[in-house]
C-alpha positions in Angstrom: 56.2 25.9 -46.6 55.3 27.7 -43.3 51.7 28.8 -43.0 49.4 30.5 -40.6 45.7 31.3 -40.3 44.8 34.6 -38.8 41.2 35.0 -37.6 39.7 38.3 -36.4 38.4 41.8 -37.3 39.3 43.9 -40.3 38.1 47.4 -39.5 38.7 50.9 -40.8 40.8 53.0 -38.3 40.7 56.8 -38.4 42.9 59.0 -36.2 42.9 62.8 -36.2 46.3 63.4 -34.5 48.4 62.1 -36.0 46.5 61.6 -39.2 45.8 58.0 -39.9 43.1 56.4 -42.1 43.6 52.7 -42.9 41.6 49.5 -43.4 43.4 47.3 -40.9 41.9 46.0 -37.7 43.7 43.5 -35.5 43.7 40.6 -37.9 44.5 42.7 -40.9 47.5 44.3 -39.2 48.8 41.0 -37.9 48.7 39.6 -41.5 50.5 42.5 -42.9 53.1 42.3 -40.0 53.9 38.7 -41.0 54.3 39.1 -44.8 57.7 38.1 -45.9 58.1 35.9 -42.8 55.5 33.2 -43.5 55.0 31.5 -46.8 51.2 31.2 -46.7 49.0 33.6 -44.7 45.3 33.0 -44.7 43.3 35.9 -43.3 39.7 35.0 -42.1 37.4 38.0 -41.4 34.1 39.7 -42.2 33.6 42.6 -44.6 30.8 44.7 -46.0 30.4 44.8 -49.7 31.6 48.4 -49.9 35.0 47.3 -48.3 35.9 44.5 -50.6 37.8 46.5 -53.2 39.9 48.3 -50.6 40.6 45.0 -48.7 41.8 43.3 -51.8 44.1 46.2 -52.5 45.6 46.1 -48.9 45.8 42.4 -48.3 45.8 40.4 -51.5 49.4 40.5 -52.7 50.3 36.9 -53.3 51.2 36.3 -49.6 47.8 36.9 -47.9 44.8 34.9 -48.9 41.6 36.7 -47.9 38.7 34.5 -46.7 35.7 36.8 -46.3 32.3 36.4 -44.7 29.8 39.1 -45.6 28.7 41.5 -42.9 26.0 44.2 -43.1 27.9 47.4 -42.7 31.5 48.7 -42.5 32.8 49.0 -38.9 35.0 52.1 -38.1 37.1 52.9 -35.1 37.5 56.7 -34.9 40.2 58.1 -32.6 41.0 61.7 -31.6 44.6 60.6 -30.8 46.2 57.2 -30.5 45.6 56.9 -26.7 42.0 58.0 -26.8 39.0 55.7 -26.5 37.7 55.3 -30.0 34.2 56.0 -31.1 33.0 52.8 -32.9 30.6 53.1 -35.8 27.9 52.0 -36.1 27.5 52.8 -32.4 24.8 50.2 -31.8 23.3 47.1 -33.3 26.4 45.5 -34.8 24.7 42.4 -36.3 26.4 39.1 -35.6 27.5 36.9 -38.5 28.3 33.3 -38.6 31.9 32.6 -39.9 33.1 29.2 -40.9 35.2 27.2 -38.5 39.0 27.4 -39.1 41.4 24.5 -38.7 45.1 24.7 -39.1 48.5 24.0 -37.7 49.2 27.6 -36.5 46.3 30.0 -35.8 46.1 33.5 -34.4 42.6 34.4 -33.2 41.5 37.9 -32.2 38.3 38.7 -30.5 35.8 40.4 -32.9 32.8 42.7 -32.6 30.6 40.8 -35.1 31.5 37.1 -34.7 33.2 34.5 -32.5 34.3 31.8 -34.9 35.5 28.4 -33.7 39.1 27.5 -34.4 41.1 24.3 -33.9 44.8 24.1 -34.2 48.1 22.6 -33.0 49.5 26.0 -31.8 47.0 28.8 -31.2 47.6 32.3 -30.0 44.5 34.1 -28.7 43.9 37.8 -27.9 40.4 38.5 -26.6 40.5 42.2 -27.6 38.0 43.5 -25.0 38.5 44.7 -21.5 34.7 45.4 -21.0 33.4 42.0 -22.1 36.2 39.6 -23.0 35.1 36.2 -24.3 37.0 33.0 -23.3 38.9 31.1 -25.9 36.8 27.9 -25.4 33.5 29.7 -25.4 33.0 29.1 -29.1 34.1 25.5 -28.9 37.7 26.4 -30.0 40.5 24.0 -29.1 44.3 24.0 -29.2 46.9 21.5 -28.4 49.3 24.3 -27.4 47.4 27.5 -26.4 49.0 30.9 -25.7 46.7 33.7 -24.3 47.9 37.2 -24.8 45.9 40.0 -23.1 46.3 43.2 -21.1 45.6 43.2 -17.3 42.0 44.3 -17.7 41.3 41.6 -20.2 42.9 38.9 -18.1 40.9 39.9 -15.0 37.7 40.0 -17.1 38.3 36.6 -18.6 38.8 35.0 -15.2 36.3 37.2 -13.3 38.8 37.9 -10.6 40.5 40.9 -9.1 44.0 39.5 -8.9 46.2 38.8 -11.9 47.9 35.8 -10.2 44.4 34.3 -9.4 43.4 35.0 -13.0 46.4 33.2 -14.4 45.9 30.2 -12.3 42.2 30.1 -13.3 43.0 30.3 -17.0 45.6 27.6 -16.9 42.9 25.3 -15.6 39.7 26.5 -17.4 41.3 27.1 -20.8 44.1 24.6 -20.5 46.5 27.3 -21.6 50.2 26.5 -21.9 51.4 30.2 -21.9 49.7 33.3 -20.6 51.2 36.7 -21.5 49.9 39.6 -19.4 50.7 43.0 -21.0 51.0 46.1 -18.8 51.7 49.0 -21.0 55.1 50.7 -20.4 55.7 48.3 -17.5 56.2 45.6 -20.2 54.7 42.2 -19.9 54.9 39.0 -17.8 55.1 35.6 -19.4 53.5 32.9 -17.3 54.1 29.3 -17.8 53.1 26.6 -15.2 55.5 27.1 -12.3 57.3 30.2 -13.7 56.9 33.9 -14.5 59.3 36.0 -16.6 59.2 39.8 -16.9 59.6 41.2 -20.4 60.5 44.9 -20.7 58.9 47.4 -22.9 61.3 49.8 -24.8 61.7 53.5 -25.1 61.0 55.0 -28.5 61.2 58.5 -29.8 57.7 58.5 -31.1 54.6 56.6 -29.9 51.7 55.6 -32.1 49.8 53.1 -30.0 47.0 52.0 -32.3 47.6 48.4 -33.2 50.6 47.9 -30.9 49.0 44.9 -29.3 48.3 43.4 -32.7 51.9 43.6 -33.7 53.0 42.0 -30.3 50.6 39.1 -30.9 51.8 38.6 -34.5 55.5 38.7 -33.6 54.9 36.3 -30.7 53.1 33.8 -32.9 55.9 33.9 -35.4 58.6 33.3 -32.9 56.8 30.8 -30.6 54.5 28.8 -32.9 56.4 28.9 -36.2 60.0 29.2 -35.1 59.8 27.2 -31.9 61.4 29.7 -29.6 60.7 29.5 -25.8 57.7 31.7 -24.8 59.9 34.2 -23.0 62.2 34.7 -26.0 59.2 35.0 -28.2 57.8 37.7 -26.0 61.1 39.6 -26.0 61.1 39.5 -29.8 57.5 40.7 -29.8 58.3 43.6 -27.4 61.1 44.9 -29.6 59.0 44.4 -32.7 56.2 46.5 -31.0 58.7 49.2 -30.2 59.8 49.4 -33.8 56.2 49.7 -34.9 55.0 52.3 -32.5 58.0 54.5 -33.4 57.8 54.2 -37.2 54.3 52.7 -38.1 56.2 50.5 -40.6 55.1 47.0 -41.4 56.0 44.1 -41.9 58.0 43.5 -38.7 61.8 43.0 -39.0 63.4 39.6 -38.5 65.1 38.7 -35.3 68.5 39.5 -36.9 67.3 42.9 -38.1 65.7 43.5 -34.7 69.1 43.5 -33.0 68.9 47.3 -32.3 69.8 48.3 -28.8 66.9 50.0 -27.1 66.6 51.3 -23.5 64.1 49.4 -21.4 61.1 51.6 -20.5 60.1 52.2 -16.9 57.6 54.5 -15.3 59.4 57.5 -13.8 56.3 58.5 -11.7 56.6 61.6 -9.6 54.6 64.8 -9.4 54.0 66.6 -12.7 53.0 70.3 -13.0 50.6 70.6 -15.9 51.0 73.9 -17.7 48.7 75.1 -20.5 45.9 77.5 -21.4 42.4 76.6 -20.2 40.2 79.7 -20.9 38.5 78.2 -24.0 36.5 75.0 -24.3 39.0 73.3 -26.5 41.9 74.3 -24.3 40.1 73.0 -21.2 39.3 69.7 -22.9 43.0 69.3 -23.7 44.0 70.0 -20.1 41.5 67.5 -18.8 42.7 64.9 -21.2 46.4 65.5 -20.5 45.7 65.3 -16.7 43.9 61.9 -17.2 46.6 60.5 -19.5 49.5 61.5 -17.2 47.7 59.9 -14.3 47.2 56.8 -16.4 50.9 56.6 -17.1 51.7 56.5 -13.4 52.2 60.1 -12.4 50.5 62.4 -9.9 49.4 65.7 -11.5 49.2 69.3 -10.2 46.9 71.3 -12.5 46.3 75.0 -11.7 42.8 75.0 -13.0 41.8 71.9 -11.1 43.9 72.3 -7.9 43.7 76.1 -7.5 41.0 77.3 -9.9 40.6 80.7 -11.7 41.5 83.8 -9.8 43.4 87.1 -9.8 47.2 87.2 -10.0 47.6 88.0 -6.4 45.7 84.9 -5.5 46.9 82.3 -7.9 50.4 83.2 -9.1 52.2 82.5 -5.8 50.6 79.1 -5.5 51.4 78.2 -9.1 55.1 79.1 -8.7 55.2 77.2 -5.4 53.8 74.1 -7.2 56.5 74.4 -9.9 59.2 74.5 -7.2 57.8 71.3 -5.7 57.2 69.3 -8.9 59.5 66.7 -10.4 58.8 67.8 -14.0 56.6 70.0 -16.1 54.3 69.0 -18.9 53.5 72.1 -21.0 50.9 72.4 -23.7 52.3 75.2 -25.9 49.7 75.0 -28.7 48.4 78.4 -29.6 49.4 81.7 -27.8 49.8 81.4 -24.1 52.4 83.8 -22.6 51.6 82.4 -19.1 52.6 78.9 -20.2 55.8 80.1 -21.7 56.6 81.9 -18.5 56.0 78.7 -16.5 58.3 76.8 -18.8 61.1 79.4 -18.4 60.6 79.5 -14.6 60.8 75.7 -14.4 63.9 75.6 -16.5 65.6 78.3 -14.4 65.0 76.0 -11.4 66.5 73.1 -13.3 63.3 71.2 -13.7 62.8 68.9 -16.7 60.2 70.3 -19.0 58.3 68.4 -21.8 56.4 70.5 -24.3 53.7 69.7 -26.8 54.4 72.0 -29.8 51.7 71.4 -32.4 51.5 74.2 -35.1 54.0 76.4 -33.3 56.2 79.0 -35.1 59.9 78.7 -34.6 60.0 82.2 -33.2 57.6 81.2 -30.4 59.8 78.2 -29.5 63.0 80.2 -28.9 62.7 80.2 -25.1 61.7 76.5 -24.7 64.3 75.3 -27.2 67.0 77.6 -25.9 66.5 76.5 -22.3 66.7 72.9 -23.4 63.2 71.9 -22.8 62.1 68.6 -24.5 59.9 69.5 -27.5 57.5 67.2 -29.4 54.9 68.0 -32.0 53.0 64.8 -31.2 50.9 64.9 -28.1 51.0 61.1 -27.2 54.7 60.9 -27.9 55.3 63.8 -25.5 53.2 62.0 -22.8 55.4 58.9 -23.1 58.6 60.9 -23.1 57.8 62.4 -19.7 56.4 59.1 -18.4 59.8 57.3 -18.9 62.1 60.2 -18.4 65.4 59.3 -16.8 
């Protein structure tokens, strides 16, 4: 019978848009992702007394064995949207707990807020789970005969204390005796490093994007394919990338098998370019939305022209000509249509008349107010994060 030990955090996750309220965390999500694929899943984590009943309802179903250490308080990750930086509660003084060491044939270990348990295994997959203060795999005395480290660029650089990914990989091969290092880079995909080779793995386009937990699913799928099924690391990462795309599009777990995963998806790539950011900004909430969209678009590899940031408020004879000139020069328009903003609708129509691609966020909009955007073949999405990704990988 195949078996796996998963070690890491179980935390409550709350998201306002889209609504999400689940007791998951990295380890919990990975365990659920692998149900039906592994005969015996042991989930090692820490929980407060008040969380035990909910945890048993979520995880104890005959396939997941819950091994719990007591912690003082529940820990909550609270997101505004799935790309936002979460507020973590309690926001200070998370007391450390001592968890038992874990030994096994196949182990997945995630970095935790409240503990750093020692693990020892034949095949171990490690995800540090922290860009600000990542902890090395061996810091706790952990050991593995075959070690795969999976982390994003910031985590890899933090682990090795270097400014170059190539230098970081070389350092971690030596200091952690890693066999495989997978560096994730968002919609750019991932790179699988083995000693003497590097293989790029694409990310894939999806209609919807719910990014909370996407990395957890990648790790779980990689562990299944590499450590349990014996696939080469690059093939395991490819399987993990497709599994992640399925999850962010549907939020459905467990993951599908390799056979079920044989759905053709388009590889994702950053389109880049200059984006005109259209939307109302006269109220506090509107301005906060514009500020966030500007930051998110930049983070996804685009330059952004924002009227309120780049021109400022002013009378029509001062700002309108500059706004229209900016639309003429842009590569695409990202329009926030939430609420009533005749000016934004005009900008959408003007851009479409010029043949510019337009991507609209349409939360809580009446059909009658969407006639012009829909009729002019703008791209409409009622989920903010999904709309951001649609413009980021537009073709």
